N, C-alpha and C positions, 0 to 999 in steps of 0.2 A: 828702491824699486821693489814692487810687490809682484810676485808671480802667482797666478791663479790657475788652478787645474780642476776642471769639472769632471764629474763621473756620474754614472747612474742612468744615462739615457738608454734607449732601446725601443723595441717594438712591443706595443701593448694593444689589447683590444679596447674598443670604446667601452667606457664604463669602468675600466680598470684603474690601477694606481701605479705610480712610480715615485721614487724619491731621488732627487738630484742632490749631489753634494759638490761643494767647491772648497778646496783646501788652499789656503794662502801661505806663502812663504813669509819669513821675517817675524818681527816681534811687535808689530804695530796693529795687528788685526783688530784688537779690541777698540781702537779709536776710529776705525774706518766706517764710513757709510757703505753699505753693501746692497747689491740689487741683482735680480735676475731679469734678463731681457730675452726676447726671442725674435727670430726672424724666419718667417715662412717664405717659401719660394715665391718670388715676384712681389713681395710685400716689403714695406719698410720695417726696420727694427722697432720694437715697441717694448716699453717697460711692462713687466709682468708683476713684479712685487719688489719692494724695497724695505730695508730695515736700518734704523739709525744705530749709532753706537750705544744708545741707551735702550734699544729694543722696541722703539715705536715702529709700527709697520704701515705700509700702504700697498693697496692692490689695484690692479686694473679691474674695471667693472666686469670684464669678461671672465675673470677667474675668482671673483669674490665668492666665498662660501665653498669653494672647491680646492683651492690651493692655500698652503700655509708656508710662510717663510719663517725661518728661525736661524739662530746662530749659537754656536758653542765657542766662546772665546778661549776656553782652556784648550780646545783642540784646533784653533784657528780654522774653523770650518763653518761654512754657510750651507743651509739646507733649503730645499723646496719640496715639500710634500704635495704631490698632485693626485687628487682623487677625482672620481667621476669624469675621467678624461673623455674628451670629445674629438671628433675627427679634426676640427679646426684648431686643436691644440698642437697639431703636427708642426714642428719647426726645429730649427737649431736654437738651443738655449745657451745663453752666455751669462757667466758670472762677471760682475763688475764691482769695483771698489773705488771709493772716493775719499780723498783726504778731508779732514774736518775743515769747515769754513762755510762761507755764505754761498758759494757756488754749488749748484746741483749737478754739475758735470762730473762724470766719472773719469778717474785718472788711470785706472788699470783694468785690463780686460783679459778674460780667459779665451781659449780657442774654441770653446763651444762643445756641446754634446747634443747629438741628434735624438729627438723624440718623435717617434712615428706611431700614430694612433690608427688602427685599422678597424674596419667594420666587421 
């Protein structure tokens, strides 16, 4: 079992930046697929960005060029650097991890951290 704990959310003005962190328990972080998801009020959860255990990244079109996902395997930590934040980025942000394999489903989820972007 892997436990994920997010931090770094908060209130920021439009155009500002935040960095989210997600720390994982255990000793298998380096082989996990990792991702950041978000869910805005009244909307479905969506993938924001993902990173493989080898460091390949993927982004939602809505955040390309503004957000950067990265990982530090030595610290068991996943990051999401968010720049040029927009009102529509307001959401609960969740860290997720998946075991290696063919499935793209995530096996472990954090409890989320709230990001609120104000005008």
